DSSP file (Angstrom, degrees, kcal/mol; ACC not computed):
  #  RESIDUE AA STRUCTURE BP1 BP2  ACC     N-H-->O    O-->H-N    N-H-->O    O-->H-N    TCO  KAPPA ALPHA  PHI   PSI    X-CA   Y-CA   Z-CA
    1    1 A M     >        0   0    0      0, 0.0     4,-1.9     0, 0.0     5,-0.1   0.000 360.0 360.0 360.0 -34.7 -145.8   66.3   47.7
    2    2 A L  H  >  +     0   0    0      1,-0.2     4,-2.4     2,-0.2     5,-0.1   0.812 360.0  57.2 -71.2 -27.8 -145.9   67.7   51.2
    3    3 A V  H  > S+     0   0    0      2,-0.2     4,-2.3     1,-0.2    -1,-0.2   0.900 106.9  48.9 -66.9 -39.2 -145.2   71.2   49.9
    4    4 A I  H  > S+     0   0    0      2,-0.2     4,-2.2     1,-0.2    -2,-0.2   0.907 110.9  50.4 -64.8 -41.2 -148.3   70.9   47.7
    5    5 A A  H  X S+     0   0    0     -4,-1.9     4,-2.2     2,-0.2    -2,-0.2   0.896 109.7  50.7 -64.4 -40.0 -150.3   69.7   50.7
    6    6 A C  H  X S+     0   0    0     -4,-2.4     4,-2.2     1,-0.2    -2,-0.2   0.919 111.6  47.2 -63.1 -43.4 -149.1   72.6   52.8
    7    7 A S  H  X S+     0   0    0     -4,-2.3     4,-2.6     2,-0.2     5,-0.2   0.854 109.9  53.2 -69.8 -32.4 -150.1   75.1   50.1
    8    8 A L  H  X S+     0   0    0     -4,-2.2     4,-2.5     2,-0.2    -1,-0.2   0.907 110.2  48.0 -65.5 -40.6 -153.5   73.5   49.7
    9    9 A L  H  X S+     0   0    0     -4,-2.2     4,-2.3     2,-0.2    -2,-0.2   0.910 113.1  48.4 -63.4 -41.6 -154.0   73.8   53.5
   10   10 A M  H  X S+     0   0    0     -4,-2.2     4,-2.2     2,-0.2    -2,-0.2   0.936 115.1  42.7 -66.4 -46.8 -153.0   77.4   53.4
   11   11 A V  H  X S+     0   0    0     -4,-2.6     4,-2.4     2,-0.2     5,-0.2   0.899 114.0  52.5 -68.0 -40.0 -155.1   78.4   50.4
   12   12 A G  H  X S+     0   0    0     -4,-2.5     4,-2.0    -5,-0.2    -2,-0.2   0.915 111.6  45.3 -61.9 -43.6 -158.1   76.4   51.8
   13   13 A F  H  X S+     0   0    0     -4,-2.3     4,-2.8    -5,-0.2     5,-0.2   0.907 111.8  52.5 -67.4 -39.7 -158.0   78.2   55.1
   14   14 A Y  H  X S+     0   0    0     -4,-2.2     4,-2.6     1,-0.2    -2,-0.2   0.904 109.2  49.8 -63.1 -40.0 -157.5   81.6   53.5
   15   15 A L  H  X S+     0   0    0     -4,-2.4     4,-0.9     1,-0.2    -1,-0.2   0.912 114.3  44.4 -64.4 -41.7 -160.6   81.0   51.3
   16   16 A M  H  < S+     0   0    0     -4,-2.0     4,-0.3    -5,-0.2    -2,-0.2   0.881 116.0  46.8 -71.1 -36.2 -162.7   80.0   54.3
   17   17 A Y  H >< S+     0   0    0     -4,-2.8     3,-1.0     1,-0.2     6,-0.3   0.878 107.2  56.6 -72.1 -37.2 -161.4   82.8   56.5
   18   18 A S  H 3< S+     0   0    0     -4,-2.6    -1,-0.2     1,-0.3    -2,-0.2   0.745 111.8  42.5 -69.7 -21.0 -161.9   85.5   53.8
   19   19 A T  T 3< S+     0   0    0     -4,-0.9    -1,-0.3    -3,-0.2    -2,-0.2   0.403  93.0 106.5-102.9   2.1 -165.6   84.7   53.5
   20   20 A S  S <  S-     0   0    0     -3,-1.0     3,-0.5    -4,-0.3    -3,-0.0  -0.312  78.2-119.1 -78.4 165.5 -166.3   84.3   57.2
   21   21 A G  S    S+     0   0    0      1,-0.2    -1,-0.1     3,-0.1    -4,-0.1   0.703 109.1  64.6 -75.5 -20.4 -168.3   86.8   59.2
   22   22 A K  S    S+     0   0    0      1,-0.2     2,-1.2    -5,-0.1    -1,-0.2   0.748  89.1  71.8 -75.8 -22.4 -165.3   87.4   61.5
   23   23 A N        +     0   0    0     -3,-0.5    -1,-0.2    -6,-0.3     0, 0.0  -0.745  66.4 174.1 -95.1  90.4 -163.2   88.9   58.7
   24   24 A Q        -     0   0    0     -2,-1.2     3,-0.1     6,-0.0    -3,-0.1  -0.859  18.0-150.0-100.1 109.5 -164.9   92.2   58.2
   25   25 A P        -     0   0    0      0, 0.0     5,-0.1     0, 0.0    -2,-0.0  -0.227  37.4 -75.9 -71.0 168.4 -163.0   94.3   55.6
   26   26 A K    >   -     0   0    0      1,-0.1     3,-1.2     3,-0.1     4,-0.5  -0.313  42.0-119.3 -62.8 148.5 -163.1   98.1   55.8
   27   27 A K  G >  S+     0   0    0      1,-0.3     3,-0.6     2,-0.2    -1,-0.1   0.765 110.4  60.1 -65.4 -25.2 -166.3   99.6   54.6
   28   28 A A  G 3  S+     0   0    0      1,-0.2    -1,-0.3     3,-0.0    -2,-0.0   0.761 108.1  44.4 -73.6 -23.1 -164.5  101.5   51.8
   29   29 A T  G <  S+     0   0    0     -3,-1.2     2,-0.4     2,-0.0    -1,-0.2   0.395  82.5 117.8-103.4   4.0 -163.2   98.3   50.2
   30   30 A I    <   -     0   0    0     -3,-0.6     2,-0.7    -4,-0.5     3,-0.1  -0.571  46.3-162.2 -75.1 126.1 -166.4   96.2   50.4
   31   31 A E    >>  -     0   0    0     -2,-0.4     4,-1.4     1,-0.1     3,-0.6  -0.932   0.4-165.0-105.7 110.5 -167.6   95.1   47.0
   32   32 A K  T 34 S+     0   0    0     -2,-0.7     5,-0.2     1,-0.2    -1,-0.1   0.678  81.3  60.8 -72.9 -16.5 -171.2   94.1   47.5
   33   33 A T  T 34 S+     0   0    0      1,-0.1     4,-0.3     2,-0.1    -1,-0.2   0.818 109.7  36.9 -81.3 -28.6 -171.5   92.3   44.2
   34   34 A K  T <> S+     0   0    0     -3,-0.6     4,-1.6     3,-0.1    -2,-0.2   0.904 108.8  54.6 -91.0 -44.4 -168.7   89.7   44.7
   35   35 A T  H  X S+     0   0    0     -4,-1.4     4,-0.7     1,-0.2    -3,-0.1   0.930 106.7  42.6 -67.4 -52.9 -168.8   88.6   48.3
   36   36 A P  H  4 S+     0   0    0      0, 0.0     3,-0.5     0, 0.0     4,-0.4   0.885 115.9  48.0 -66.1 -36.0 -172.4   87.4   49.0
   37   37 A K  H  4 S+     0   0    0     -4,-0.3     4,-0.3    -5,-0.2     3,-0.3   0.894 119.4  37.0 -70.4 -38.7 -172.9   85.5   45.7
   38   38 A N  H  X S+     0   0    0     -4,-1.6     4,-2.7     1,-0.2     5,-0.2   0.362  88.6  98.5 -96.3   5.8 -169.6   83.6   45.9
   39   39 A R  H  X S+     0   0    0     -4,-0.7     4,-2.3    -3,-0.5     5,-0.2   0.932  87.1  41.3 -63.4 -48.0 -169.5   83.0   49.6
   40   40 A W  H  > S+     0   0    0     -4,-0.4     4,-2.2    -3,-0.3    -1,-0.2   0.837 115.1  52.7 -70.7 -30.8 -170.9   79.5   49.6
   41   41 A V  H  > S+     0   0    0     -4,-0.3     4,-2.4     2,-0.2    -2,-0.2   0.933 112.3  44.3 -67.7 -45.5 -168.7   78.6   46.5
   42   42 A L  H  X S+     0   0    0     -4,-2.7     4,-2.5     2,-0.2    -2,-0.2   0.883 113.6  50.8 -67.4 -38.2 -165.6   79.8   48.2
   43   43 A N  H  X S+     0   0    0     -4,-2.3     4,-2.3    -5,-0.2    -1,-0.2   0.926 113.4  44.4 -64.4 -44.0 -166.4   78.1   51.5
   44   44 A S  H  X S+     0   0    0     -4,-2.2     4,-2.2     2,-0.2    -2,-0.2   0.889 114.5  49.0 -69.6 -37.0 -167.1   74.8   49.8
   45   45 A F  H  X S+     0   0    0     -4,-2.4     4,-2.3     2,-0.2    -2,-0.2   0.891 111.4  50.3 -67.7 -38.5 -163.9   75.1   47.7
   46   46 A G  H  X S+     0   0    0     -4,-2.5     4,-2.2     2,-0.2    -2,-0.2   0.906 111.2  48.1 -64.0 -42.3 -161.9   76.0   50.7
   47   47 A L  H  X S+     0   0    0     -4,-2.3     4,-2.3     2,-0.2    -2,-0.2   0.889 110.5  52.5 -64.7 -38.6 -163.2   73.0   52.6
   48   48 A Y  H  X S+     0   0    0     -4,-2.2     4,-2.2     2,-0.2    -2,-0.2   0.913 109.7  48.2 -62.5 -43.7 -162.5   70.8   49.6
   49   49 A L  H  X S+     0   0    0     -4,-2.3     4,-2.5     2,-0.2    -2,-0.2   0.882 110.2  52.2 -65.8 -37.9 -158.9   72.0   49.5
   50   50 A L  H  X S+     0   0    0     -4,-2.2     4,-2.6     2,-0.2    -2,-0.2   0.916 110.0  48.8 -63.0 -42.4 -158.5   71.4   53.2
   51   51 A C  H  X S+     0   0    0     -4,-2.3     4,-2.3     2,-0.2    -2,-0.2   0.895 111.8  48.6 -65.4 -39.5 -159.8   67.8   52.8
   52   52 A I  H  X S+     0   0    0     -4,-2.2     4,-2.4     2,-0.2    -2,-0.2   0.920 111.8  49.8 -65.6 -42.9 -157.4   67.2   49.9
   53   53 A G  H  X S+     0   0    0     -4,-2.5     4,-2.2     1,-0.2    -2,-0.2   0.920 112.1  47.0 -61.3 -44.8 -154.5   68.6   51.9
   54   54 A Y  H  X S+     0   0    0     -4,-2.6     4,-2.5     1,-0.2    -1,-0.2   0.900 111.5  52.6 -62.8 -39.9 -155.3   66.4   54.9
   55   55 A G  H  X S+     0   0    0     -4,-2.3     4,-2.2     2,-0.2    -2,-0.2   0.895 108.6  49.1 -63.3 -40.7 -155.7   63.4   52.6
   56   56 A I  H  X S+     0   0    0     -4,-2.4     4,-2.4     2,-0.2     5,-0.2   0.922 111.6  49.2 -65.3 -43.4 -152.2   64.0   51.0
   57   57 A F  H  X S+     0   0    0     -4,-2.2     4,-2.6     1,-0.2     5,-0.3   0.924 113.2  47.0 -60.6 -43.8 -150.7   64.3   54.5
   58   58 A M  H  X S+     0   0    0     -4,-2.5     4,-1.3     8,-0.2    -1,-0.2   0.849 112.4  50.3 -68.3 -33.2 -152.4   61.1   55.6
   59   59 A N  H  < S+     0   0    0     -4,-2.2    -1,-0.2    -5,-0.2    -2,-0.2   0.893 117.3  39.0 -70.0 -39.6 -151.3   59.3   52.5
   60   60 A E  H  < S+     0   0    0     -4,-2.4    -2,-0.2    -5,-0.2    -3,-0.2   0.885 130.7  23.7 -78.9 -40.2 -147.7   60.3   52.7
   61   61 A L  H  < S-     0   0    0     -4,-2.6     4,-0.3     1,-0.3    -3,-0.2   0.516 112.8 -97.7-108.0  -6.9 -147.1   60.0   56.5
   62   62 A G     X  -     0   0    0     -4,-1.3     4,-1.8    -5,-0.3    -1,-0.3  -0.307  44.3 -74.2 102.1 165.9 -149.8   57.5   57.7
   63   63 A I  H  > S+     0   0    0      2,-0.2     4,-2.0     3,-0.2     5,-0.2   0.963 125.5  33.8 -67.8 -54.2 -153.1   58.2   59.2
   64   64 A G  H  > S+     0   0    0      2,-0.2     4,-2.2     1,-0.2     5,-0.2   0.943 124.4  41.7 -69.2 -48.3 -152.2   59.3   62.8
   65   65 A S  H  > S+     0   0    0     -4,-0.3     4,-2.6     1,-0.2     5,-0.2   0.880 115.7  50.9 -68.1 -37.9 -149.0   61.1   62.0
   66   66 A G  H  X S+     0   0    0     -4,-1.8     4,-2.5     2,-0.2    -8,-0.2   0.899 111.0  47.8 -66.5 -41.0 -150.4   62.7   58.8
   67   67 A F  H  X S+     0   0    0     -4,-2.0     4,-2.2    -5,-0.3    -2,-0.2   0.923 114.5  46.5 -65.8 -43.5 -153.5   64.0   60.7
   68   68 A F  H  X S+     0   0    0     -4,-2.2     4,-2.3     2,-0.2    -2,-0.2   0.924 114.7  46.2 -64.6 -45.3 -151.3   65.4   63.5
   69   69 A T  H  X S+     0   0    0     -4,-2.6     4,-2.5     1,-0.2    -2,-0.2   0.899 113.2  49.4 -65.9 -40.7 -148.8   67.0   61.1
   70   70 A A  H  X S+     0   0    0     -4,-2.5     4,-2.6    -5,-0.2    -1,-0.2   0.892 110.9  50.5 -65.3 -38.7 -151.6   68.5   59.0
   71   71 A S  H  X S+     0   0    0     -4,-2.2     4,-2.4     2,-0.2    -2,-0.2   0.916 111.7  46.7 -65.5 -42.4 -153.3   69.9   62.1
   72   72 A I  H  X S+     0   0    0     -4,-2.3     4,-2.1     2,-0.2    -2,-0.2   0.908 113.6  49.1 -65.2 -41.4 -150.1   71.5   63.3
   73   73 A T  H  X S+     0   0    0     -4,-2.5     4,-2.4     2,-0.2    -2,-0.2   0.914 111.6  48.9 -63.6 -43.1 -149.4   72.9   59.9
   74   74 A L  H  X S+     0   0    0     -4,-2.6     4,-2.5     1,-0.2    -2,-0.2   0.895 110.6  50.4 -64.8 -40.2 -152.9   74.3   59.6
   75   75 A M  H  X S+     0   0    0     -4,-2.4     4,-2.2     2,-0.2    -1,-0.2   0.878 110.3  50.8 -64.9 -37.0 -152.7   75.9   63.0
   76   76 A T  H  X S+     0   0    0     -4,-2.1     4,-2.1     2,-0.2    -2,-0.2   0.946 113.4  43.7 -65.0 -48.2 -149.4   77.5   62.1
   77   77 A F  H  X S+     0   0    0     -4,-2.4     4,-2.4     1,-0.2    -2,-0.2   0.890 113.6  51.3 -65.1 -38.8 -150.8   79.0   58.9
   78   78 A S  H  X S+     0   0    0     -4,-2.5     4,-2.6     2,-0.2    -1,-0.2   0.904 109.6  49.3 -67.7 -39.2 -154.0   80.1   60.6
   79   79 A C  H  X S+     0   0    0     -4,-2.2     4,-1.8     2,-0.2    -1,-0.2   0.920 112.4  48.4 -64.2 -42.4 -152.1   81.9   63.4
   80   80 A L  H  X S+     0   0    0     -4,-2.1     4,-2.5     1,-0.2     5,-0.2   0.909 112.9  48.0 -63.0 -41.1 -149.9   83.7   60.9
   81   81 A L  H  X S+     0   0    0     -4,-2.4     4,-2.5     1,-0.2    -2,-0.2   0.917 111.0  49.9 -67.0 -42.5 -152.9   84.7   58.8
   82   82 A L  H  < S+     0   0    0     -4,-2.6    -1,-0.2     1,-0.2    -2,-0.2   0.815 115.2  44.6 -67.5 -28.7 -154.8   86.0   61.8
   83   83 A I  H  < S+     0   0    0     -4,-1.8     4,-0.2    -5,-0.2    -2,-0.2   0.889 121.3  36.9 -78.8 -40.6 -151.8   88.0   62.9
   84   84 A L  H ><>S+     0   0    0     -4,-2.5     5,-1.0    -5,-0.2     3,-0.8   0.691  99.4  75.4 -89.4 -19.8 -150.9   89.4   59.5
   85   85 A A  G ><5S+     0   0    0     -4,-2.5     3,-1.9     1,-0.2     5,-0.2   0.897  91.2  54.5 -64.0 -41.6 -154.4   90.0   58.0
   86   86 A P  G 3 5S+     0   0    0      0, 0.0    -1,-0.2     0, 0.0    -2,-0.1   0.718  99.3  64.5 -65.6 -16.3 -155.2   93.2   60.0
   87   87 A L  G < 5S-     0   0    0     -3,-0.8    -2,-0.2    -4,-0.2    -3,-0.1   0.445 110.2-123.7 -82.8   1.3 -152.0   94.7   58.8
   88   88 A N  T < 5 +     0   0    0     -3,-1.9    -3,-0.2    -4,-0.1     3,-0.1   0.849  67.9 137.0  58.6  38.9 -153.4   94.6   55.2
   89   89 A L      < +     0   0    0     -5,-1.0     2,-0.7     1,-0.2    -4,-0.1   0.720  60.5  64.0 -82.1 -22.8 -150.5   92.6   53.9
   90   90 A F  S    S+     0   0    0     -6,-0.2     2,-0.4    -5,-0.2    -1,-0.2  -0.888  70.7 179.3-104.6 106.9 -152.9   90.4   51.9
   91   91 A K        -     0   0    0     -2,-0.7    -2,-0.0     1,-0.1     0, 0.0  -0.882  24.5-157.5-110.9 139.5 -154.6   92.4   49.2
   92   92 A T              0   0    0     -2,-0.4    -1,-0.1     1,-0.2    -2,-0.0   0.643 360.0 360.0 -88.6 -15.7 -157.1   91.0   46.8
   93   93 A K              0   0    0      0, 0.0    -1,-0.2     0, 0.0    -2,-0.0   0.420 360.0 360.0-104.2 360.0 -156.7   93.8   44.2
């Protein structure tokens, strides 16, 4: 169950990061038809997945320990994503 929660946190953060203004893809790969229309849908779905992941952690480990473990897991995944994303290892096509 915790593996599912970890993957929900990872996918939720990736969805929110990929639609943020700080993540500017190269101009040659921008598809103007997909990003602006689906931005709020992807942000809300990413937030929903983060909340579900936090809820699973809190249900399995307890409120305090689950929140702390989920936060550490989310920080680990976010640091890895921020380091590896500029290397173009994650491609959407």
